[in-house]
N, C-alpha and C positions, 0 to 999 in steps of 0.2 A: 455851191456845181460837185461838192462831192455827191452829193444826191441825185443831182440828173447825170454824170456820169456813168454811179450806179447801178441806173434802174436800165438806165440805155445798154449798159454790158451785159447784165442781165437777162435782157430781150434776147438780146445777142446771140447770146447763147444758148439760149431755151428752143433758139431757131439755131443752135450746132449741134454738133453730134456729141455724146454722150464723152468721149476722150475728148473731147476739146474742155470740157466743163470738168474735168478731171484733172489736166492738163493747166488749166489756169490756178485751180484749187490749188494745183501744187504749188505753183510758181506764186501765188499769192502768201503762202504756209513761210516759201523761203525767206521772201524777204520782210515780212512781219508785217502784210496788209491786213486789219481788220475787214472782213467781208460786211461789206453792206446789211445793211439788215432784210433791204427788198432784197437782194440778193439770196440771200438765204431761205426767206419766203419762196420764190418761185423756183429752187434748189432742192426744197422739200417735198412741194406739191408738183414737182416733176419724179419722185422719188416713190413717193407713194404709190402703191399697190394702185395700179387702175381697173376696173372693172369694167371690161367689153361687152360682156352682156349678159343680159337682166330678163330673164323670161319663163313667165306662168303658165301651163295646162293643167288643165282640172276640165275630166268628163264627170257631167251628168247625168246619171242612166237612174230613171225611175227613184229621184229624189237620193239617191247616193253616190256622191260625189267623190271620184278619184284626181289626186291634184298632184302634181309633179315641179319643183321649182329649181331651173339649174341658171349657173350664174358661172362665169368664166372671169379669172382675172389674172392678171400680168403684172408682174415685176420688172420694169423695166430700167431699177436702179442699176448701178456695179456691186450693191451689196446686198444679204442676203436681208427679205425683207419682212416685217409680221403682218400678216394678214387677215382678217377677221370674215367670215359669213354670217350674216344673223336674219331671223325669219319670223314673223310671228306667225304664231299658228293658231286655228280656231281653239277656244276650250276643249267643246267635244272631240276633236278629230285626236286619231291615234297617227301615231307616225310607223313608217309601215317600213322605210327603209334608206337608206345614208349613205353617197358613195362621194368617196375623195379622188381626185386622180391629180399627181402634182408630177411636170412632167410627164413622164408615161408609165408610171407605176400608178397601179391602182389599190384603193385602200375600199375592198367593200366593208356593211354591213351586214350583221348576220342577230338577229332577235334570240338569247336566248334566257332561259331559267334566270333570275338575280338570287343569288344566294342568300337565305336566310341571314346568314353573317354579316353581311352587309348591311340591312336593310336599316338601321340604325342610322348612318353615317349619311346615307344615302338621303333617306328622309329628311332629318333633319336638312338638307339641303333642298331637294323637292318643295318641303315645306318654305324655306326664303322661296325663294321664287313663284312659287304658288299665289303668295302674298302682294311681292311686288306688284302682280299683274293679273291678278285674280278678277277683279272690277273691273278692267275690259275687255275681257270673257276670250284671252287671250293668253295663251303662254310664251317666252321667246324663249326660238333654239337660235343656239349659239355657236356656233363651230372655227377653230383659232388654229392656224398653223402659222410655219415659216414660209415664205417662198423662196427657192433660193434665186443668185441672180442671175437675168437674161433669162427666167423661166415661165410658166403658165400652170397655171391652176384652175380646177374646174372641181365644184360641186353639185351637189345630185338631189334633195330632199323629194319623199313622196309622203302625203299622211290621205288619210282615209278618214272622212266620216256623213253622218246621215245628218240632214236638212234636217229641222223644225219645224213645221208652220206655225205661224203667230201672227197673230191682227190676221187673216185669213192668205200670208202668204208666206212664199218658201223663201228664205236670204241664205245666196253666198258670199260669206267676205273675203276679200282677196287683199293681203297687206302686200300695200306697193312702198317700201321703205328701203331702196340700196344701199342709203346713207352716200351717194354721189350721182353728181348728170351720169349717165350709163350712153352708150353708143349705139346700142340695141338693146330695146327695151321694146317687151311683150307681151302682153295678159291674152290670153286667147282661152274661151268659156265655152262648150261645149253642151248641149242642153237635150235627151229625149228623153219624152215622156210620153207611152203607149197612148194615155187616155186623151193627147192633146192639151195645146197650150191654151190657155185662157187669158191671159194676160203676164207681160215680161216686161220691165222698167227696168234700167239702167241711171239712177244718179247719177250725183259728182263725187266727185272723189271728196271720202266723206275722213276726216281728225279729230274729230270727238273721239273719248276713248270710249263713251257709251253708243251702240252703234243701235238705227228704227227704233227709240225710244219714244217719240214724241205724234202730235199730230199734224196731218197734211205739210210735211215736211218735203224736206230733196222733189222740186219742181222743176226744179231748173233744165234738166235733161241729162243726160250721157257727156262725158269728160270730152274736150275736145279730141278728135283721133281716135275718137271709139266706130265704131265700124258695123250695127249689124243686121244678119239676115235671118231671117226666120220664117217656117210654114207652119202644117198647122200641129204637129206632133216636135219639131224638129226647129232650134235655134243655134247660130255661131254668132258667139259676138268676141271684137278682135279690142284689142287698145293698144295701140304702137302712137308713142308721144314721140317726137323726133327732141333730138337732145336741146334743140330752141324754147318747145314748150313744157317739157321737163324743165325749163331754167323760168320760163315764167310763174309755172305753179308753185316751184322749189329749188332756192337752188341749191339748198344743200341737199338733193336727191329725195328728200322725204315729203313724199307726192303725196300719202293715205290709203284708207282703203279702197278697193274698186269692185261696188256692190250691184250682187243680181240679185231681183226678186221676181217672183213669176209665182203662178197659179195653173192648179192644172182642170179640167172639164172630170164630175162630178154626175153622174147620169143616172147610176146605182145608189139608191138610200142604201144598201147594204153594203159597198162600199165596194174600192180598185181592189180585187184579186189577181195574185199575178205565179203563175206556177210558174219554176225551169227547174230541170234538172233533178226533181225529187226534193226541192226545194221551193216552200211558198211564203211571200208575204200581202198581209192584209191591211191597207190603208182602209181606216174606215173616217169619213168627216162629212158626218149629214148636216143635210140644210134644210130649211125651211122651216122650221120647229119652232113652236110659241117656250117664250123663254118659261127658266121655270123662276119663282120667287126666291127673294136670297134671304139669310138672316145671317146681318156681318156688324162686326164689331171691329172700328178703330181701335187700334193700340198704340198710341204716338210716346213717344218716351221725351219728358220733359225734363230731365235730369241738367246739370249746370253745365255738360259741355253740350247741349245745343244750345247754345245761347249764340245770336246773333242771325249770321246767312241760313243757315240749315234750318235752323227752326221757322226762319220766317215764309223759306218754298217750301217747309214741309205745309205751314197752313196754305197758304196759295193753292199748293195741290189738293188739301182735302174740301177746301174752298168747290172749288173744278166736282170732285167727285162725287159731295152730294146732290150738287145739281145734277148730277147721272142714274144717280139713285130712283128706280121706276116705284108707281103704287104699293105696287105689289109687295113690295119688299119693306124688311122689319131694319132699325139699325140702333145703332149705341156708341158711348164713346168714352176713351179711357186714359187719362194722361198718367204715367205712371215716371215716381223716379223714385224715393226712400221714402215717400208713401202714394198709397193708392187710389185716385182720384174721379172717380165714375162721376159722369152725366148725371145720368139715370138711373134707377137702382132697375130698371126692364129694358124691354126693349119698344121704338117707340114707332109708326105706321111712317108712312114717309107722304109728309101734306106741307104745301107753303111753310106756315106755322111751326114747326117744328124742325125742320131745316133752316130757317129764322136763326132759331132758340140754338138749334148744332153749333152756328156756324161762331156765335156771339160769345159761345161755351169755349169754340178753339182761339176766336180774338185773343180771348183775357187769359189762356197758359199761360203762363213764363217759369224760364229754364231756373232749377235750383233742388241740389240734394245730389243724391247718389240713383243707384240703379237699381228696382228691386224686379227681376225680369222672370222669374215664376212667381211673385203675387201678383202682378200685372197680366199672366197667362191665363191661371188659376181661377181670379175674378173676370174673365172674359170667357170664359169655358162655361164658371157658373154660370151667367148671364144669359147664356144659350142654352143651357142645359133646360133652365125654368121654363125659359120661353115657347121651347121644345114642350115641355111635361106640363106644361098647364095651360095650351092654347091648343085646344080643339082645330088643328088645323088640316081640314080637309084635302087641299092639293098640297102634292108633294114641296118639302123648298129640300134648298143648299146651305146648310148652314157654314159659315167662311171668319175666317181672323183674320183681319190684315195688323200685323205687326211689326213696328216700326224700329229702328234702336242703332242706336251708333256709337256703344259700350261695349263692357264687360259688365254679368253681375258682381255689384257691389254689395248690395244692400240684401238681409234677407236669407235666401237659400241661393250660394254662391256654388257651390258644386255641380258643377255640370249634368253631371251622371245619374245626381236627386231632383236635377230641374226635370232633363229628358222624363223619366217614367213618372214624377207625379204628373207632366203635363200627356204624354201618352195611358197616363191611368185613367185624365178624369175625361180627357175627348173620347177614349170607350172606341175611335175610328167612323166616331161622328158628324165630327168638325172637322174640316179641310183648316190648314196653317201655312197662311202665306209672310214669310217674311222679307223684311225689306233693310237693308246693313249701311248704313252711309261713314261714309269715310274710311281711314284705317287703323282707327281704336276698337273694329266692333267682332268681336269674338265672332267669324263670317262659319266657322264650322261648325259652333252651336246651331244659329240660327237657319242655315244647311240641314243639320240632323231634325233639328225642329221639324221642320218644314218635309225632308223627307218622311218619316216615321208617324208623320199624318196628313199624309197626301195632297202635300202643300207643294209650291215651289218659290224660290229663295232669289232673289236676285241683291247685287250691290250694287250701289252711287255712288261713283265718286263726288266730297263733298267739292270738287273745284270744278264741276262743271255744273251744268240746269240739273238741279236736285226735284225738281219742281217734274216741269216736265219729263223727266224719265219715272219721278212717281204715279201721273195719269199716263204714262203707257203700260207701267206694267198694272195698274188696275185694269185697261181694255182690255186686255189677257184673258183675265176673269171675271169682267163686266158682265157676261151673256150666257148663264148656265141652262144648256138644252138636255141633258140625260144626267140621272145619277143612275148608280147601286149598275152600269154597267159590265154587265157580263156575256163574254165570244165564247159557244162552243164549237170544235170539231168532232170530231168521229174519233172517239176510243182508241188504241189501238194501230189505226188509220198516223193518225198525228204524233210524233214525239217532239221529244228536246223543245214543245212551243213556249216561246218567249209569255211576257207574261199577259193574262188573260181578261182579270178584274180590274173596274174600273170604276175607282166611285163617283166620280162628275169626269161628264165632256162640256167645255166652252167654246161658244163660236170664237170659228176663226180656226183651232188648233185641229189636231189629227189626231188620234188612235192609230198605233203601229205595234201589227203583230210579226213575228218571223214563226217560218219550226221547220220540220223536216220530215216530208212521206216516208214511214215504216216500207211502202209499198210502190214504188216508181212505174208499175204498169197502172197503177190507178187509174180509170177512167175518169171520174166524176171524183172531187172535192166535194164533201154537205160544209154546208158551215150554218152555223145560228147565232142570230146577237136579241140576248132580251135586255130592256132598257125600262126607266121609268122617266114616261114626259109627263108632269102636271097630273091631271090628274086620269090619264093614260099609263095603262103597261105594253110598251110595245116588243113586240117577237118578228124579227127581219129572218125569211128563209132563203137561199139558194142553196143553186149544185153549179161547180163552175166545173167546165170540163178543163181535163190535162191534157197539156199536147204533147207527144209524142216526145220520147228525150230528143234535146238536140246536139246535135253533135260539131263544135266548133264553138260552141256561142262559147268561151270562154272570155276572160281576160288576161290578153297575153303577159306570159310574163310570170304571175300571178302564182304564188307558192299553190303547189298542188297537197291541199290535204290528206294526211296521215288515216289511212285505213280505216277510208269513209265508200272504199268499193268503186267503183265503172263510174263513168263521167268524170267531165271536165270544170275547174270551180269556175262559179256564174256570176255574175253582180247582185243575186237575190239570197247564193250562199254570203258571198264576202257581207252582204246587209243582215244576217243570222248570224254569222260568228259576231259581226259590230257591237248587235243587240243585246247577245245575250252573254258579252263579257261584260258587256255597261251595266245589263241587270245585275252579274255576281257582282262587281265591283259597288253597287247600291249596297247591295247587302252587305257586302263584309263592310260598309260603314255606320250602318245601322248595328249588326250585330255585336250586343257585348257578349256572349258566350264564344269563350277561346277555341272550343272546338269546335263550335261552328264555325268560326271565325276561318279554322286553319282549313277547316272542309272548304267552304268556297271560297278560300286563295289559293288554296290545288289542283279547285274547278278554270278559273280564271287565268290561272298561271299554264296550263295546260292549255287551253283552248288559246289563248292570246300567242305562244311558241308557236302553235299548229298553222295561225292566220296570220304570221307575223306583225303585230302590234306593239310596240310600245307603251307600257300600262308599269303602274307601282309594281307589277312585280314579277316584269321580266328587264331585261338589259341590252341590252346592243353595242354589241363588240366589235370593234374592226380588225379588218384581218388583211390580207396583204395579197395578191394574188399573184397571179405569175406576170410576165414580160406582157403587156398590153398597150396594141397602137391601132386598136380600132374608136371608133366612136360610144360616147355613154350606154348608145343603147345595145348595145352588145355586152352590156353590161350585165347579169344575170340578177333575175327579179325586179325591174324596174318597169311595172306592167304600166304604171303611167305616164313613161317617157315619151310611146308612142300613143297613151291613150287607148280606152279599151277598142279598136273600131271593129275590132271581129263581129263584137258584141253591137255596139251600132249600125253600122250596113245589114245584121240581120232583123232586126227590132224595125228599121226604117222600113228595110225591103226596098221596090225600085221603083217608088215613086218619083214626082217631079221635086226638087232640092229648089231650096231660096234663092236666088240670086244667082251669081256665077257659079259654074262648077266648085263645088268643092272639091280640093286637092286631098294629097297626101296631108296628114297632120303634122306638123314639124315633127322636125327630126335633128335631136340634137345632136349631131356631129361635132364631135372635138379633135380637129388634127393634133398629132403630138408628135414635133421632129423625133428620129431613133438615134440622132445625135446630138442628143439632148444628156449635157454635165449637170449631175443631180448628186445629191450626197445626203441622203435621210436619214435623219437620225429618229426613235423614238420620242426621244423629249423635248423634239423639235413640233411638240403640236401639244400645245396646252391647251386649258381647259373643251376640252372637245366638245362637251358637251355639256348644256346647263339647259333643264325643259322640269319643267312640272313632274311628270307622271314617266320614269324609267331613266337608266343613265347609261351611259357610253364606255365601255371598256376596249384599252392596247391589248 
C-alpha cells in the first residue's frame, strides 16, 4: 500500500506545480516521513536541467565544412543545477568559437596565444583526452556550468574541417549524442560543389567507434525522418526526429553518428582548380589509370599481448588481403616478438601457390615474448631494398610496409627517437610505412611519427571492435597506387605560401589537395603543371586556369577578417588555405627533432591560428563576458556558421532551379532572454569548462 500510495502521489506531484512539490516535501520532513524511492526518482528527473533544443548546422562548400552546434537548456528546479554540454568533434577539425549564454549574460570565446609557461600542464591534460578518444577519430568538447534556478542557458560551438576523400567518397560525420531526449532536435547539412555531385548517400546512424571501415556496409538507407533534396551541384539534408522517434533509437538520447558521404564530378585529369579573391585550391584525383605494381611487406606483431581475439581477427584480415594482391605485385610476411620471424628472405610473386603458403605461415603464428619494433622495421626495409637493388624492374613500382602492433617497444632498441632515426635512415624516402595500432596500450605517437616521416598513414583500431574489417578497410585505401613521384608546379613569383606540392604516391579513391595565395590578384591566368610516374610512362599535365575578377561579398558572414592581408573579404578558399597550412605546420612540428626549428614552426602555426581563430595546441580560448545582451545567438560576433556561409552559397549556386521546395533562409538559432531574469553568476560556477585534445579555455 505504501508503494502504491507513493507512486500515485508522485505522479500527481509531477502534474502539479513546483510550489506544491516543495510544500509537500516540507510537510513530509515535519512529520518525519521517509520519501518513497519512486518519488525521489521522479523528483530528481524533474529537477534535472532539461535540454529543450539541440541543433547542428553544417555548410560544406567545395569540401570545406563549417559546422555550428547550438544547445538550449532550462533549469526547472527551485535551486541552482549543474549542467554539461558535450559534443564529439572530428579529430581533424579546428574549433573556431564557443559562446555561452546564462540568463541575459553572454560569455564569448576569444582565440589567443597560449603562454609557453602553461604548455606542460596543458599538454599533459590534452594527451590524456587524446588517449581516451583518438581511436574514435574524435575529440570530446565539454562545457560545465551552474544554471540558476528557473533560468536558461545556451551554448554555441563552431568548428571547421577539410573533408578527406577515402575510398572514392568524402565523409562528413556529425555526432548526435545529446545525452537525453530533446523536444527539438535538428541536423541540417548543406553541400555545395561547383563541379557537380555524382553521388550522395546517408547511411543509418552509426554507433561504432570506427566509421566507414569495412566493405559493403551501410546499405539500409537513411535514418527515419531524414529528408534529402538535391540537384546537380547542391544538396540539402535534414534529420529531424521527433521525441518518439528518438526514443525508439535510444532512450538515453545517444543516437549515434549522422553521416553523409558524397563524391563530385571529375572531368579534367589535371584536377579541379578554384580561384577566389587572391587564393586558390587545387584538387587532384585522376582516374582511369593503370595501377602501379606494389612491393609490400606485412609486418605482424606476434608478442604475448596479441593472444586471443586480436591475433585471430588480424589473421583473418590478412587472409582476405592476400587474396586481393594483383599478379604484378610482390610480397612477404614478417612476424615479430622478441624474435624476428621472416617467412622468406626475399619477396615473392603473387601466385596461387605462394598465396596458399603465405596463409599457412600466418595460420601457424603463435603469440609469445616481447616487442622488437626496431628489429622488425629494419628487417622489412632490408627485404624491400634488396629486392629493388637486385632486380631489374622495368615497371615503376611502389614499396610499402604495412606494420601492425598492439604494444610499445620492449625488446632491442626501445628509445623512440633512435627507432625513428634508424627507420628514416634505412627507408631513405623510398619506402612508405603504414602503421596500425591495436588497443589502448600501443605507443600511438611512435606509430604516428613513423608514418609521418615515411610518407605513410596511421590508423588506430579499438580492440573491442571488429579489428578485421577495419584492417581490410585501411588496406582498401592503399591497395591501388596509380601514380608515384608527383610534383605540382605553379609559376614562381606568382604563387606564394603554397602548401605541400611534392607527394610520393597517389592511391585510387584518395585526393591530393594544394592551396596557396596569388602574389598578384589582378592575374588573368594561373599556369599549373603536374608531373608524375605511372607504370612505364612519365605523365605531364598542363593547363591555364582563368582567374575571375575579385568578387565582392563572397565572404563567410561573421568570419574573422585576416590581419594585414590587404583588400578583399575572407572566403571559403582562404579559410581552406589557412586550415591546410596550420595542419602542415603542426605536422612538421611533430616530426622535427631540432629545437630551433620546432620553435620557428610553433610561432608560425600560432600566429596563423590566432589570425584565423583556430583552437590548436598552440592557442587558447578565453571566455570574455560581453555587455548586457538581449538579442539572439546570431548577433554574437564571430558566429560565422550560425547562419551559414549563405552569401557564398547564393553566389556560387546562382539563380538556377533549386531542388524540391523553395529553400528558405537557413536556421536562425534565436534565443529569447527575459530582461527580468535574476542571475547570480560567479567565476567559480564554471567547472572544467573545456576538455579538448587541442587547445585550452580560460576565464
